[in-house]
C-alpha positions as CSV (number, residue, x, y, z in Angstrom):
1,M,149.9,-4.9,-164.2
2,V,150.2,-1.4,-165.8
3,P,153.1,0.1,-165.5
4,S,153.6,3.7,-163.9
5,P,153.4,6.3,-166.8
6,S,156.2,8.4,-164.4
7,A,158.6,5.2,-164.9
8,V,157.8,5.0,-168.5
9,V,158.9,8.4,-169.3
10,V,161.7,8.5,-166.9
11,L,162.8,4.7,-168.3
12,V,162.4,6.3,-172.5
13,G,164.2,9.8,-171.1
14,G,167.5,7.7,-169.8
15,A,167.6,5.9,-173.0
16,A,167.3,8.9,-174.8
17,I,170.4,10.2,-173.4
18,G,172.2,7.1,-173.9
19,R,172.7,5.8,-170.6
20,A,169.5,3.4,-169.9
21,W,170.7,2.1,-167.0
22,F,170.3,5.2,-165.0
23,G,166.2,5.2,-166.1
24,V,166.6,2.0,-164.4
25,V,168.2,3.0,-161.3
26,L,165.8,6.2,-161.2
27,V,162.6,3.5,-161.5
28,L,164.1,1.7,-158.8
29,A,164.2,4.1,-156.3
30,Y,161.0,5.5,-157.1
31,G,159.7,2.3,-156.4
32,L,161.7,1.4,-153.2
33,G,160.5,5.0,-151.7
34,L,157.1,4.6,-152.4
35,A,157.0,0.8,-150.6
36,A,158.8,2.1,-147.7
37,A,156.4,5.1,-147.3
38,L,153.1,3.0,-148.2
39,V,154.6,0.6,-145.6
40,T,155.3,3.6,-142.8
41,V,151.4,5.0,-143.3
42,G,150.2,1.8,-142.8
43,L,151.8,0.7,-139.8
44,L,151.0,4.1,-138.3
45,V,147.2,3.9,-139.6
46,V,147.1,0.0,-137.9
47,G,149.1,1.6,-134.7
48,S,146.7,4.8,-134.0
49,G,144.1,2.6,-134.2
50,R,144.6,0.4,-132.0
51,V,145.4,3.5,-129.4
52,L,142.3,5.2,-130.4
53,A,140.5,1.7,-129.5
54,R,141.9,1.4,-126.4
55,R,141.8,5.1,-125.3
56,I,138.8,6.4,-126.6
57,L,135.9,4.1,-127.1
58,A,136.6,1.5,-124.7
59,K,137.0,3.5,-121.4
60,R,134.3,6.6,-122.7
61,L,132.0,5.2,-125.0
62,R,131.9,1.7,-122.7
63,L,131.6,-0.1,-126.4
64,P,132.7,-3.3,-126.8
65,T,136.0,-3.7,-128.9
66,G,133.8,-6.2,-131.1
67,M,132.0,-3.4,-132.1
68,M,134.2,-1.8,-133.9
69,P,134.3,-4.0,-137.1
70,I,130.2,-3.9,-137.1
71,G,130.5,-0.3,-137.0
72,T,133.1,0.3,-139.6
73,S,131.5,-2.4,-142.0
74,A,128.1,-0.2,-141.4
75,T,129.4,3.1,-142.4
76,V,131.3,2.0,-145.7
77,V,128.0,-0.2,-146.7
78,V,125.7,2.7,-145.9
79,L,128.5,5.5,-147.9
80,G,128.6,2.6,-150.7
81,V,124.7,2.6,-150.9
82,G,124.4,6.4,-150.8
83,L,127.0,6.8,-153.4
84,T,124.8,4.5,-155.6
85,L,121.9,6.0,-155.3
86,R,123.4,9.6,-156.0
87,S,124.8,8.3,-159.5
88,L,121.7,6.1,-160.4
89,V,119.5,9.6,-159.6
90,L,122.0,11.7,-161.9
């Protein structure tokens, strides 16, 4: 795994002022905060996706909920092919 450049700078800065433990504490706090933020955003995305699938797609469009994975995967494939073709032309 590649370390975060900012974490390395904080560790070196802590060592430079003679408090390496302080740099380690700052990096651990940063890592825990980042992990908490990513987990929270992931849970919000999953929860909002379920609500969206139940309320909007299932009721208004009358699409079976099993069609959502096919639609999203098709969208990703089409965008990927489009980006690949665009990069080949340039």
